[in-house]
N, C-alpha and C positions, 0 to 999 in steps of 0.2 A: 560791835558789828563784825562777826566772823563768818566766813563761808569758805568754800573750797578754793576760791581764787584769792580773795583779800583776807589778810590777817591784820589785826589792829596794830601790830608792831611794824607793818610795812610803811615805807615812805612813798607818798603819792605825789606825782607831778602832773600839773595841768599845763600843757602848751596852749596858751590863751591869747586870743586877739579880741580885745574888748569891743571892737567894732563888728564882730561876727556874731550874728544872732545864735547860731548853733553853739558857739563857744560860751556865750552868756548863759544859754540853757543848761549846759553841763555844769558850769560854775554854780548856778542856782541850785541844781540838784545836789551837788557836793555840800554846799552851804546848808541846805535844808535838812540834809541827812547827817549833819555834824561830822563830816569827814574832814580830817586834818590833811591839808595838802599844801604844796608849794606851787605858786604860779611861776611858769617860765614865760616871761614876756619876750619871746623870741624875736619879735620885730625890732625891739630896742636893744636887747642884750642877748645875742645868740650864744647858746652854750658852746663849750669847746667841741672840737671835732670828734674826740673820743667818746664823749657823753652822747653826742648826737648819733654817732655810729652805733653805740650800744642800744639806744632807744629804737632806732630804725631797724636794727637787726632782730629785735624782739617783737616786731609788729605782727599782730594776729591777722591783720588785713593783708591783702595782696600789697607788697611793698611798692608796686608801681602806682598805687593810689595816693602815695605821699605827695606827689607833685600836682599842683593845680594847673592843669594844662590849658585852662580857659583864660588865664591871666595874660594881659597884653605883653608883659615881659617874656613869657614863655613863647608866645606866638612869634616874637621877633628873633628868637634864637636861631642860629644855624643848626642844621641837622646834627652835626657832630657835637654840638653843645648840649643837646637834649639828653636827658637822663635815660639810661637803659641798664645801668648797673648800680648797685648800692653805692659804690665809691663815687660815681658820677653824680648821683642824686645828692649825696652829702655835700660835694663841692658846689653843686648848683644851689642848694639851700644856703650854704655859707655865703655865697656871692649874692643871692637874691632871696632873703628870708620870706618874702611875701609869697613865694611859690610853695611853701610848705602847707600841706593840708592841715586843717584844724577842725575841731579841737582834738588833741591827742592826750590821753590819760596813760600815764606810765607808772608801773609799780616796781619799787626797788625793795628787795629783801636781802638782808645781810650784805649790804653794799654792792649788790648785783641787780641789774635790771632783769626782771623775770618776765615782764609782759608790757607791751604797748598796744594801744588800740586807738584807731581813728574813730571817734564817736560820731559817725554819720551812718545812719540816722542817730540822733542823740539818745534814743532809747537803748542803744547798745550799752550805755553806762550802767544800766540796771543789771546787766549780766555779770558785772563785776561786784556790785555792792548789795544787790538784793538777795 
């Protein structure tokens, strides 16, 4: 499965929440298309700050979309705690992983993150692999 974005030698990560229907849809798509990928169970084992920073800095989406602002935790934050820079968003996600939007598909090539995409709507995944 080769195209202009994805190469078969790339390493794929899926930031996955098994309770999220969108995340399950993307996982199903990857499985059905025989894409080899690694699940990042970020709610239970958050990746280190540097990896997270690399993932978020390569977002194709508007990076402000990474925070789930409708979560109750976010609504209770003080204004100065709310994310408005990449650094603040990373710290907020480390402190409250549930605030990270999902699913995120990340492509690593030659040990470097080259692209991350929030797959909302889930059809976005087809832009990478079709």
